[in-house]
C-alpha positions in Angstrom: -3.2 -26.3 -12.8 -1.1 -28.6 -10.5 -0.8 -27.8 -6.9 2.6 -27.3 -5.3 3.4 -29.1 -2.0 1.4 -26.5 0.0 -1.7 -26.9 -2.1 -1.2 -23.5 -3.8 -2.3 -23.2 -7.4 0.2 -20.6 -8.5 1.5 -22.7 -11.4 4.8 -23.4 -9.6 5.2 -27.1 -8.9 8.4 -27.9 -7.0 8.1 -31.7 -6.6 11.2 -33.5 -5.3 14.0 -31.1 -6.2 15.4 -27.6 -6.5 13.4 -25.0 -8.3 14.4 -24.5 -11.9 15.5 -21.1 -13.2 12.2 -21.0 -15.1 10.2 -21.6 -12.0 12.1 -18.9 -10.1 11.7 -16.4 -12.9 7.9 -17.1 -13.0 7.7 -16.6 -9.2 9.7 -13.3 -9.5 7.6 -12.0 -12.4 4.5 -12.6 -10.3 5.9 -10.6 -7.4 7.5 -7.8 -9.5 5.0 -7.2 -12.3 6.4 -3.8 -13.1 9.9 -5.1 -13.6 11.4 -2.7 -11.1 14.2 -5.2 -10.1 13.2 -5.3 -6.4 10.2 -5.9 -4.2 9.6 -4.2 -0.8 7.2 -3.8 2.0 4.5 -6.4 2.5 5.4 -8.2 -0.7 9.0 -8.8 0.4 8.4 -9.8 4.0 7.7 -13.5 3.4 10.8 -13.9 1.2 13.1 -11.9 3.5 11.9 -14.0 6.5 12.5 -17.2 4.5 16.0 -16.0 3.6 16.8 -15.0 7.2 15.5 -18.4 8.5 17.8 -20.2 6.0 20.8 -18.2 7.1 20.9 -16.0 4.0 21.2 -12.3 4.3 19.6 -9.5 2.2 21.0 -6.0 1.8 17.9 -4.6 3.4 15.4 -6.0 5.9 12.4 -4.8 4.0 13.5 -5.2 0.4 14.8 -8.0 -1.8 16.4 -7.6 -5.2 15.9 -9.8 -8.2 19.5 -11.2 -7.8 18.9 -12.0 -4.1 15.6 -13.6 -4.9 16.9 -15.7 -7.8 20.0 -16.9 -5.8 17.8 -18.0 -2.9 15.1 -19.5 -5.0 17.5 -21.7 -7.0 18.5 -23.5 -3.7 14.8 -23.8 -2.5 14.9 -21.2 0.2 11.3 -20.4 -0.6 10.0 -23.9 -1.0 8.1 -23.8 2.3 7.4 -20.0 2.3 3.7 -19.3 2.6 3.4 -17.2 -0.6 
């Protein structure tokens, strides 16, 4: 499996451009395996922090919805997040 720019072997490879919808859906599925439509607590922290750093807001500071995640992912907000 290729490594992403951070050496992670998650299967998500974001070389040289914005993440594709398929990449983002794969990332989301990994974080929300029960398909609840949101992630919260420790799982959400890294993504919420990346969104805040990029100037994007979430509806809650300890929770991220699938819609918020996908919108941020598609513009590479999570590219440098340590997931």
